[in-house]
PASEZA-620791 format. One record per residue (C-alpha): residue number from 1; residue in three letters; x, y, z. Coordinates in steps of 0.5 Angstrom, whole numbers, plus 500, padded with zeros to 3 digits. Example, Ala and Ser with C-alpha at 12.3 -4.5 7.8 and 13.67 -1.06 7.14 Angstrom:
% PASEZA-620791
   num   residuo   east   north    up
     1       Ala    525     491   516
     2       Ser    527     498   514
This chain:
% PASEZA-620791
   num   residuo   east   north    up
     1       Met    488     514   461
     2       Val    481     516   458
     3       Leu    475     517   462
     4       Lys    468     517   459
     5       Thr    462     519   463
     6       Asp    455     517   460
     7       Leu    450     523   461
     8       Lys    444     518   461
     9       Asp    446     514   468
    10       Gly    453     518   470
    11       Ala    457     512   469
    12       Thr    464     513   468
    13       Thr    469     508   464
    14       Val    476     508   464
    15       Ser    480     506   457
    16       Asp    487     507   454
    17       Lys    491     504   460
    18       Val    497     499   460
    19       Thr    495     492   462
    20       Lys    501     488   460
    21       Thr    508     490   460
    22       Thr    515     486   458
    23       Glu    521     489   460
    24       Gly    528     486   459
    25       Gly    535     487   455
    26       Gln    535     488   448
    27       Pro    541     485   444
    28       Arg    545     489   439
    29       Asn    545     485   434
    30       Gly    538     482   435
    31       Pro    533     489   435
    32       Thr    527     484   435
    33       Leu    529     480   441
    34       Thr    528     481   448
    35       Ala    533     477   453
    36       Asp    531     475   460
    37       Ala    524     478   458
    38       Arg    519     479   465
    39       Val    512     480   463
    40       Thr    507     484   468
    41       Gln    500     484   467
    42       Thr    495     488   471
    43       Val    488     487   471
    44       Leu    483     493   472
    45       Asp    476     494   474
    46       Trp    475     498   468
    47       Ala    469     502   471
    48       Lys    473     505   477
    49       Gly    480     505   473
    50       Gln    483     501   479
    51       Pro    488     495   478
    52       Thr    485     489   482
    53       Ser    491     484   481
    54       Thr    498     484   478
    55       Ile    501     478   475
    56       Gln    508     477   474
    57       Asp    510     472   469
    58       Pro    503     470   467
    59       Gly    505     465   462
    60       Gly    509     461   467
    61       Leu    509     462   475
    62       Ala    503     467   475
    63       Ile    505     470   481
    64       Thr    499     474   483
    65       Glu    498     480   488
    66       Lys    490     482   489
    67       Ala    488     489   491
    68       Thr    481     491   494
    69       Tyr    478     498   495
    70       Asp    472     501   499
    71       Ala    466     505   496
    72       Ala    471     512   496
    73       Gly    476     508   491
    74       Arg    481     508   497
    75       Gln    485     501   497
    76       Ile    484     497   503
    77       Ser    487     491   502
    78       Arg    493     488   498
    79       Ser    494     480   498
    80       Leu    501     478   497
    81       Pro    502     472   493
    82       Ala    500     465   496
    83       Ser    495     469   501
    84       Thr    488     466   502
    85       Gly    486     473   503
    86       Ser    484     472   510
    87       Asp    491     471   513
    88       Ala    497     475   515
    89       Gly    499     476   507
    90       Thr    493     481   506
    91       Pro    495     487   510
    92       Ile    489     492   511
    93       Thr    488     499   512
    94       Glu    483     502   516
    95       Tyr    481     510   515
    96       Tyr    478     515   520
    97       Ser    470     516   519
    98       Gly    466     522   521
    99       Asp    461     518   525
   100       Gly    460     511   528
   101       Thr    464     508   534
   102       Gly    470     505   535
   103       Val    478     506   534
   104       Cys    477     509   527
   105       Ala    470     512   528
   106       Gly    467     519   530
   107       Arg    473     523   528
   108       Pro    470     528   523
   109       Glu    476     532   523
   110       Trp    480     526   521
   111       Ala    475     523   516
   112       Asp    478     519   510
   113       Glu    485     520   513
   114       Val    489     513   514
   115       Cys    487     511   521
   116       Arg    491     504   522
   117       Pro    496     503   516
   118       Pro    498     496   514
   119       Pro    504     493   518
   120       Pro    511     494   514
   121       Ser    513     489   509
   122       Pro    518     484   512
   123       Glu    524     488   508
   124       Val    522     494   512
   125       Ala    521     491   518
   126       Ala    528     488   518
   127       Thr    531     495   518
   128       Arg    528     497   524
   129       Pro    532     496   531
   130       Thr    529     492   536
   131       Trp    533     495   541
   132       Ser    532     502   545
   133       Pro    537     507   546
   134       Leu    534     508   553
   135       Trp    535     500   554
   136       Leu    543     501   552
   137       Ser    544     507   556
   138       Lys    542     503   562
   139       Ala    546     497   560
   140       Ala    552     501   560
   141       Gly    551     504   567
   142       Ala    550     511   564
   143       Lys    544     515   567
   144       Pro    538     516   561
   145       Pro    537     523   559
   146       Ser    532     527   564
   147       Ser    525     528   561
   148       Arg    524     534   565
   149       Arg    523     541   561
   150       Pro    525     547   565
   151       Gln    520     551   568
   152       Ala    518     558   565
   153       Ala    518     563   571
   154       Ala    512     565   574
   155       Pro    509     572   572
   156       Ala    510     577   577
């Protein structure tokens, strides 16, 4: 990747980034052939150098994911394939700000850190347990472990 800055107006442009890849098997007797080729195309915002969409199989199914960024260049949303952009298929990441009001605002010590990450993908959510170990111990008739910590001795 090459960054070029125009000294007149300070604009930065990006060049020499890969925008299309083809992966697949290569038969031994046909080195110019690609078996089961999988093509991925990346559309970039060349001024910022950020990918705005990724298209799998652009000549066929055109399965597209889109991303948006804030002024600081942080990804704030990623639309999954078949999402309208305003539904559950577009998880949004919120960041802390040093000023303002609200849940993610007024925290200068945490400014620019992730406040609310997007929910996990369905694959990740499926691996998380939906039961509580405390609930299981009560169901089995055992007492839950004590949450009280031993008290320190008072100074004399």
